[in-house]
MARTIBA-178588 format. One line per field, with one value per residue (C-alpha): x, y, z; residue in one letter. Coordinates in pm, whole numbers, plus 50000, padded with zeros to 5 digits. Layout:
% residues N
xx <- c(X;...) $
yy <- c(Y;...) $
zz <- c(Z;...) $
balo <- c(a;...) $
END
This chain:
% residues 188
xx <- c(50462;50252;50385;50305;49941;49920;50058;49817;49527;49635;49670;49320;49185;49348;49183;48838;48866;49082;49195;48965;48654;48366;48171;48240;48231;48142;48123;48461;48624;48484;48596;48944;48965;48863;49118;49397;49303;49302;49648;49799;49635;49785;50139;50119;49973;49962;50204;50553;50570;50666;50320;50266;49984;49712;49745;49501;49371;49424;49245;49149;49011;49038;49384;49534;49562;49740;49795;49982;50092;50231;50598;50588;50584;50383;50096;49885;49725;49459;49522;49312;49325;49001;49064;49230;49348;49641;49677;49805;49651;49852;49611;49550;49297;49407;49296;49541;49483;49710;49746;50081;50322;50539;50518;50594;50757;50901;50783;50954;50849;51099;50985;51176;51032;51165;51075;51232;51493;51613;51575;51376;51327;51443;51282;51267;51009;50963;50595;50615;50889;50890;50914;50689;50406;50235;49945;49710;49840;50196;50290;50052;50136;50171;49832;49665;49535;49655;49376;49430;49179;49257;49473;49845;50047;50247;50350;50074;50188;50076;50169;50350;50243;50426;50456;50619;50721;50720;50864;50714;50858;50729;50969;51017;51306;51486;51450;51193;50944;50594;50462;50601;50438;50533;50310;50263;50133;50012;49930;49811) $
yy <- c(52303;52563;52843;52632;52596;52970;53056;52811;52973;53322;53207;53055;53374;53581;53364;53407;53778;53946;54302;54568;54352;54410;54097;53806;53448;53470;53139;53192;53270;52952;52743;52899;52823;52460;52420;52570;52353;52039;52120;52215;51971;51644;51780;51929;51637;51353;51090;51175;51402;51126;51002;50626;50448;50299;49946;49707;49373;49095;48843;48768;48443;48243;48337;48442;48798;48917;49292;49482;49833;49962;50061;50228;50605;50672;50425;50188;49865;49612;49260;48999;48631;48435;48145;48271;47969;47873;47572;47716;47525;47439;47633;47964;48199;48562;48891;49160;49488;49776;50036;50014;50308;50143;49868;49515;49274;49076;49076;48932;48882;48889;48767;48809;48650;48763;48657;48793;48978;48660;48594;48277;48283;48482;48383;48522;48410;48508;48591;48712;48606;48766;48424;48237;48453;48269;48512;48710;49043;48976;49233;49502;49865;50176;50299;49959;49768;49437;49247;48888;48671;48305;48036;48056;47740;47719;47444;47351;47397;47492;47845;47829;48058;48389;48726;48739;49027;48981;49217;49162;49346;49330;49472;49473;49371;49702;49653;49936;49891;49791;49731;49687;49572;49527;49254;49131;48782;48727;48369;48291) $
zz <- c(51092;51273;51050;50743;50853;50928;50581;50416;50605;50498;50138;50139;50303;50028;49762;49919;49988;49723;49801;49661;49640;49874;49782;50009;49880;49514;49329;49162;49500;49653;49355;49369;49740;49686;49407;49618;49917;49700;49569;49905;50148;50017;50022;50369;50560;50315;50199;50100;50406;50648;50745;50735;50555;50775;50908;50742;50862;50607;50827;51187;51325;51650;51775;51442;51322;51006;50976;50704;50618;50290;50319;49977;50044;49726;49733;49935;49810;49903;50030;50208;50296;50258;50498;50814;51008;51231;51004;50676;50387;50076;49850;50023;49861;49857;49701;49593;49410;49307;49031;48853;48849;48581;48320;48437;48199;48487;48848;49154;49517;49805;50146;50472;50789;51130;51483;51803;51596;51425;51055;50996;50620;50317;49992;49639;49386;49019;48965;48606;48368;48023;47855;48098;48244;48532;48582;48357;48491;48369;48105;48233;48164;48379;48504;48467;48764;48897;49066;49164;49347;49375;49527;49583;49633;49952;50191;50434;50793;51142;51246;51581;51865;51849;51681;51338;51115;50739;50479;50133;49833;49475;49220;48844;48618;48694;49074;49082;49365;49257;49611;49959;50282;50643;50781;51136;51212;51568;51662;52015) $
balo <- c(m;r;e;r;k;k;l;r;g;l;f;i;w;a;c;c;f;p;v;g;h;t;q;a;f;t;m;s;n;v;m;t;t;l;l;v;w;a;l;i;a;p;s;s;g;g;h;g;g;g;d;a;w;p;t;h;m;a;c;s;n;e;g;l;e;v;l;y;q;s;c;d;p;l;q;d;f;g;f;s;i;d;q;c;s;k;q;l;k;s;d;l;n;i;r;f;g;i;i;l;r;q;d;i;k;e;l;f;l;d;i;a;l;v;s;d;g;s;s;i;l;n;f;s;y;p;i;c;d;e;d;f;p;k;f;s;f;c;g;r;r;k;g;e;q;i;y;f;a;g;p;i;n;n;p;g;l;d;i;p;v;g;k;y;h;v;l;l;e;l;y;d;e;n;r;s;m;v;a;c;a;n;a;t;i;i;c;s) $
END
């Protein structure tokens, strides 16, 4: 890693000060350096190199905290819960946004809930069916954005005290990942 940084520094130095030129930092040298840095920097310390996405807070309120982190190595996404309560309401308002990397004719959600190393729930739900689209974003194409803000139907229940881990996976009809999240629910 250290050698990689040293080589990158030498390469940038060579772009700024080409051999045989006595002028330091002309506009074209600076622009070349910025271009090279932009192309090299994401691959050396960015995603795809083993670094994890940041942990985001979906909601936090009076003894309940919901955190999530994208487990997709290529992209992060936005998610929030409007009403954060230990008593889960049957119509929960959420917000979700992502840019698609592939077309979606069909879209499925898998949920796995784990507590203390024991599986509590495994659930699969069709979100978009080619013949019966449930949401306006069903059928979107690669490069388009999915943004959903509204209620989702779920059973109303009280969240028991504890720490829970949830794996959420969105995938298309070919089982290609659309989004993936590791979530942690802490209820005290």
